[in-house]
N, C-alpha and C positions, 0 to 999 in steps of 0.2 A: 283476596291479594293475587295480582297478576305475577306469575312466574316468567323467567326470561324465556322459557319456551312458549309461553302463552302469548307473550308480546311478539315474538317472532311469527307466530301463527296469525295474530292480527295484522301484522304488517304484511305478510304474505298475502292476506286475504285483500287488503286494500290495493296492493299491486296488481293482484289479478283483476279486482274490479275496475281499476284504472285501464288496465290493459283491454279489458273487455269494452270499456267506454270508448277508447280510443277505436278499436276495431269495429264497434257499432257505428261511431261517428264517421270513420272512413267508408263503411259499407253504405252508409245512408247518404254521404256525399257522392260516393260512385253511383248509387241508386238514382239520386238526382239528376246527375250528369247523364245517366244512360237514358232517364225519362226525357231530359231537355233536348239532348241530341235527336231522341226519336219523335218528339214534337216538332223541332225544327226541320227533321227530315220530311216529315208529314207536311209542313208548311210550304217546304220548297217544291216538293211533289205536286202540292195544289197549284202552286204558282206555274210550274212546267205546263200543267194542264190547261190551266186559263190563258197561258201565253199562245196556246194552240187556237183557242177561241178568239182571242186578240192578238192575232199573229201579225209579225212584221212582215209585209210583203217583199222587202229587201229592194223595191224599185227605187227609192231616192233616199238621199240623206237629209237631215233636217237639223238645224241649229238652234239652241236656246239663246235667244237674244235678250235685249233690254226688256222687252215685254212678253218674254217667255217664248214658246213656240207658236208659230202662226203659219196656216197653209190651207189649202183646199180641206173642207171638213171630211171628205171621203176617204182621205188617206191617214186620218189622225187616230183611229180607234186604238192601235197598239200604243201610240205615244201616250194617250191618256190613261190606259191601264198602268203603264209603267211609271207615269207621273204619280199616280197613287201609291205606288210602291215606294218612290223616292219620298213622298210626303211622309210617310210613316217612319222611314229612316230618319229624314231631317227632324221629325218630332222626338224620336228617341234620342238622338244626338244632342238636341237642345233642351230635352226635358220639358217641352212646352208645345202649345197647340199651334199647328201650322194651317194656313189657308190654302185652299185650291179653287181658283176661279176659272171658270169655262167662259172665254169671251176672245173676240178679235177685235174688239174696240171699234175704230172707225174703218176697218176693212169691209169688202163686200159682203153681202148676206151668205153667200156661198162658202165663205171662208170660216174658219173658226180657229180656237186657241186655247192654250192652257198656260197658267202661270201659278208659281207657288209664292205665298205670302209668308215672310219671316215672323218670328214672334212678336216684334214691336212694331208690325204694319210695314216693314220695309219690304223691298223686292227682295228676291232669293239672293243670298250672299253670292258674290261674283265668282268665287273659287268653286262653287258648286255648279255654276252654269256648265262647265265642261263635263262635270259628272253626269247631269241632265242629259246633256248631248250624247254622251257615250252610251247611256241606258237606253236612250230613245233609238239609237241606231244598231243596238247589239242585235245580233241574231237571235232567233228562237232558241237555238240550242245553246247559246252561250250566255243567256239572260241570268240564269241563276249563278254563273261563275262571277258575272259582273256584281250581282248583288252582294256576293259573298266578300269580294274584294273591297267594296266599299266599307261593308261592315269591319273587315280587318284593318283597312287603311285608317279609318276614323275611329277604331276602338269603340264601335257603338255596341252598348249593352242591350242586347234584345230582350232581356227580362224587363227593361224600363217600359212602362205603359206609353202608350201614343194615342194623340187626338188629332183628328183632322176634321176642319169644318170647311163646307163648299158652298159656292153659289154660281150661279149661270145667268147668261143673258137671254135674250128673247129669240135668238137664232133657231130655225127649225132643227137644227142639228144638235143642239146644246143638250138635250135631255138624254139622247142616246149616249153622247160622248161622256158626259158626266156620270152616266151609270157604269161606263168602262173603268172611269177613274175609281169609282166606289169598289169595283171588283178588286182593284189593285190594294186599296185601303183595307177591306175586309180580308183579303187574302192572307195578311200578316196579323190578323186578328185585332186589329186597331179599332178605337172608337171612332164613329164616323157621324158627323151631324150634317144634314143636308138643309140649308136654309133656302133652297129653291131659287126663284128670281131675286137677284140683288144687282145693284149697280157694283161696280168694282170697289169704289171707295167705301161702300157699306159694308164689304167683306173686310177690308183692311181695318176698318173700325171695330168690327166684331172680334177680330184677331186680338187686337190690343187689349180690348175689354177683358176678353177670356185669361189672357196672361198677365193682367194686372189686378186679378180679383175684382173687376169692375170698378177699380179706381178711376180710370178714364171715362167710364160711362156704363150703362147697363148694357149688356151684351144680349140685346135683341133689336129687332128692326124699330120697333116702337120706341126703345130707349135712345135709338140715333135720333129719331124725329124729335124727340122731347128735349134732349141735350141742346141740340141747334136751334130748336124753335124757342126755348127758355133764353138761349144767349141772345138770339136776335131781338126778343122782345126788350131784354135788359139794355142791349146796345142802343135801341131807339128810344128808350123811356117813353115819355108821353107823345113823341111823334109818330106818325106813319107816313109811309112812302107815297110820294106824289105820282099820280097817274099809274097806268097799268104797265106790267111787264108781259111782253109777249115771248114765249120761249118754244123755240123749235127743238124738239127732242129726238131728231134724228130718226123717227120710227124705231126706237129703241127701248131699253129697258128704263131709260130715265123717265119715259113717259107716265107708266103706272106708279112709278115711286114718287115723281114729282106731284101727280095728281094726289096721291095720298099724303104726301108732306105738306101740300098747299093748305089743306084743312087746318093744320096747326098755325098757320101764320096768316090766315085770311083776314083778320082785322087789322094787321100791319101792312100786307102787301097783297095786291090782287094780281094774280097770275093767269094769263091766257096760253093755254098749251096748244101748240100746232105740230104736226107730224106725229101723232101719237100711236102710229102702227096700224090705226084700223083700216087705212087705205094705202099708204105707200109702201115703199120697199126700204129696208134698213139701209141707211147711209146713202140712198141713191139721190142725187141732186139736193141733198140737205145735210145738215149736221155741222158740226165745228170745222171739221177738215175741209169740208167742201166750201164754206164761206171763207176759209182763211186763203186757200190755194186760189179759188176762182175769183175771189175779191168781189163778191156779189151775195145778195141774199139768197136764201133757199128758193127752188123753183115754186111758183105760184103764190108767192107772199108779197104783198104790196107793202113797202116800206115807207111809213109816213114820217114827215120831216120832224126831227126833234122828239120822236117817240122812242123809248127803249125797247130793244129787241136783243134776244140772246140765243145762241145755239150750244147744245150739248153734243158730244159725239154718242157713238153706239153704245158705250157703257158708262157714260156720264162722268168721266174723270178730266174732260176738257170743257172749257168754256170761252166763248167768244161773243163780245157785245158788238152792236152795229146800229146804225141810225141813218137818217138822211139829213142833208143841209137843207135850208130854205128852197134852194134851188134843184132840190131833188137828187143831188149827187150822193152816192153811196160812201157811207163813213163807217170805217171798222174800227174798233177798239179792242186789240189783241192781247196776248199774254203779257206784251211789253207794257201797254198802257195799264193793266190791271195790276202788274207789279209795281209800277210807278205810283199808283193811287194808293195801294196799301203801304208801301215803303213810307211815302210822306206822311200818312197818318200816324204810323208808329213813332216815327221821329218827332212829329209834333206833338203827341201826347206825352211822349218821354220828356220833352223839354218842358212842358206845361207842370209836369208831375216831379220835375227836378230829379229824374232818375237817369244815372249815368250809365248807359248801355250802348253798344255798337249795333246799328242796323246795317245790314249789308245786303246787296242784291246779287243774285247769281243769274247769268244769262249764258245763251250759247251763241254761236257765230250768227244764227238766224235772226238775232235781236236787231231791230231796226237802229242804224247808227244814230238817229235823232234821240232815241230813247236812252241810250248810253250816254250822250252829251248832257240830255236834261237831268239824269240821276247825278252825274259827277259834277258838272258845272254848276247847275242851279240849285239842287238839293245838297249838294256836297256829301252824297252817299256813295260809299265805296262800291265799286262793280267788279265782280270776278267773272272769267268766262271759261266755260268747261265743254268737253266734247257733247255732242247730242245725246240725249238719254236721260231720263228724270233720276236714274239712279246715281249718275254724275253730279247733277245739280244738288240733289238731296244730300250728298255726301260733303260737297264743298260748302253748302249753306251752314253746316254744323260748325264751320270756323268762325261764324259771327256769333254775338250774344242772341241776335234775332235775325235770322237769315231768310230773306224772302225770295224764293226762286219760281221762275216761270219761264218755260219755253214759248216762244211767239205763236206757237199753235194753241195755247190757252191751258196748257196742262201744267199745274205748280200749286204752291201752297206756302205757308209760313211755319218754319221750326223754331223753337226757343231752347236754348241750353236750360237744363232743369234749375241751375241757379239763378239764371236770369228771370225765369218765370217765377221762382220763389220770391225774389227781391221785388217783383211788381206786385205780387199778392200781399206780401208784408206791408208794402208801402200803401196799399189800399185801406188798410186799417191802423195806419200809424196816427195816433192821436195828437201828435205834435206837428203834423203837417198842417199846411193852410188849407182852407175850403176848396180852393182851385186845385192845389196839388191832389187832394183826395178825389176830386171828381175826375180828374185825367187819370189818376191811377185805377180808380174802379171801372172806368171806361175801356181802360187797357185790358182788365181782366175779363170784361164781357166779350171783347173781341178775340182774346185768346180762347175762350170756350167756344166761341163761333167757329173757329178755324179747326179743319181736320188735319191735325200735324202729321198724320201718317202717309199721306199722299195727295196728290191733286184729287180735288172733289168739286165736280161742277156745281153741285147744289150748295154746299159750304161756301164756295168762293162767289157764287151769285149773291148770297146773303150778305157777305162781307162788303161787297161792291155796293149793294143796295142800302146798306147801313151807313156806309162813309158818304154816300151821295145825299142821303137824308139828313145825316148829322151836319154836312156842310150846306145844305140847301141848294145843292148843285143840280143843275140838269145834265143830261148826257151831253149837250153842246158844250157846256163849260168843262166837263171832263175831257173831251175831245180836243179841247183847245190848249191844254197844258203844253203840249208841242205838236210840231207838225212832222209827220213821218215823211222820210225820204220815199218816193215811189220805189216799188220792188215787183220783183216777179220770181216765182219757183216754177223749175221744169224738172223732168226727169227723163234720162237717157237709158233705154234698155241695152245691157251689154252681155257679152258671152259669159264672162266672170268678174263678179264685182271684186273679188279678192286681188286683183291686179292693181287696184286704185289704193294708194296708202296716203295717210295724211299726218300732220303733226300740228303743233301749236293750236291746240282744240279745234282740230279739224279745219282750221282757217287757210292752211297751206298744203301743197302736194307734195309728198317725196317721191312718189312713182304714180304713173308712167314718167320716166326720166324726160325733163325738159318742157313738160306740159304746163307747169306752173309758170314758168317764163312766159309761155305763149299767152296764158291768161293775164298776166301781169301787163303784157304789151296791150292787150285788147282793153282791159280796164283803164289804163292811162289816157285813152282816147275820150272818155265820159266825164264830164263834171259831177263831182261828188261820187264817182264810179267806186263800186265794190262788188267782188264776186268771189265766190268759192264753189267748191264741188265735193261732195263726200259719197262714199258708198252706202247703200242702204243697209240696214242691219238685219233685214228678213227676206230680201228678194234680190235678184240680179239686175239691179238698176243703179245708175249713179244719179244723184240729186244735184241740181244747180240752182244757186241762189245769186240773184244780181240786184243791185240798186243804184239809182243814179238821181239826177235832179228833176227828170219829168218821167212820166209813165212811159212814154214813147222811147226814150233813151234806156230806161231800165229793161223794156221788153227787147230791144235790139241787142243790148249787152248780153241778156241772158241767151238769146238766140244764137249769138256768135260763140259764146262759151260751149253751148250745146253742141254745135258742130265741132269744135275742138275736141270734146269729149268723145264724140262719135268717131273721130278720125284716130284718135291716139290711145283710146282704153277699150277698143273692141266693140263699138256700138253695133247694134243689129237691129 
């Protein structure tokens, strides 16, 4: 039997044990903190050393724009290293895999660029663009302090594991620069997976697959091909596409990838690949940007009447179709025509399936006036206008159940609200539906699977176009005749400082330089069906001019007049 004294001894022993446990725990916690601080100190020291290898020469400032950083490749080494660091912080902040793409898209071969891809395939969150800019421009001595400030401001838990996956295009500088980014990723001890040569959309696809436990698709390049080819085959059913499709791959990464992809769809579509990089230079007198701006086919290609031709850009996220009339006149089917074709299909199938969902189209000021009128007046589809830049269109497209967005340059896709997609998939298995309704809703699911909802994707968009034309038994001539474009012209003016040019109303009107918009309006009023706007480039000191009118001659004259006004009033050089 325990006496009072024994009980007191037991209680004292328990208290001493508890006290020892507390002291041990605190000691262990302090020890862990010391070890953690030591590890972080080592990491930051390593970053300091590597920043000397990938040093900022401090010769110029660079800005993260809609498409990330772009500049001459020989000045980007330190930028890539720092974007590797930022990708890790972003991964830890989002507790997700982040993508890092090395490309300068349609820019000349001597340029390069880098952009980060957020967890669901979106472009980097806009609020982090300024962070990327600050980090890229920080002096070598201040780099670690900037990193620490980011960690503190966003309360980033550095204990969280990080994962970064990377891809690159075919530019000669891409391997070296992507290795600089890898140094940044591994300096933080993060997991790094290099997929090597990829189109930009393929990397976006892989990021989403990784972050959805492969519910979106298998996280491999082969998985990308299989998902799209299976959907394409299902969308065509027993049909096959009529005639060959000739694709200009801009001497870029799209060439080897389309060559591989074409093996999966050869029974349904025959593709001839031109400008595959074996002879020509990347984006030089070829590619989607060249075709769109010059309004002619790539150099050295004979465009035969009523045959289908298409062009990718350097990283295969833009798509432009074109052909020739019976008289040999060049006919271009740009992003506006692609958007109209896709939007009309979705509206048509939704009506056949008796599914009530709103289809909307998002355009920029570059959209041809005739396309806007066709969508709103003929198809009765609502149209929204945003600033130039895919991130703006992508965000606005989310306002619709089914948002179709394309820039006139051929960059775009379709995104669906999750509840809209679920509604369509449920309708495709609804036993109470009629045979016609089931057929239409199933067809919709095939097109949904065929679309790369993460970003504009030249290969995916190409298959969507081909499937629609095949399903409707349309030739490219019939597609081109859905409306007649107003003749237009794009020019650019080099200026001392593009920041002096300010816009409003989705970049359709100028607020600065003061008085310039009034002068432009006066010039436009002289031309039938005249419209013109100017906007600063997001990546270089140039101002872009767009003009359209009733004839090509008038569109050219209007563009030239506006160009001279910009030169005079906006510091042209």
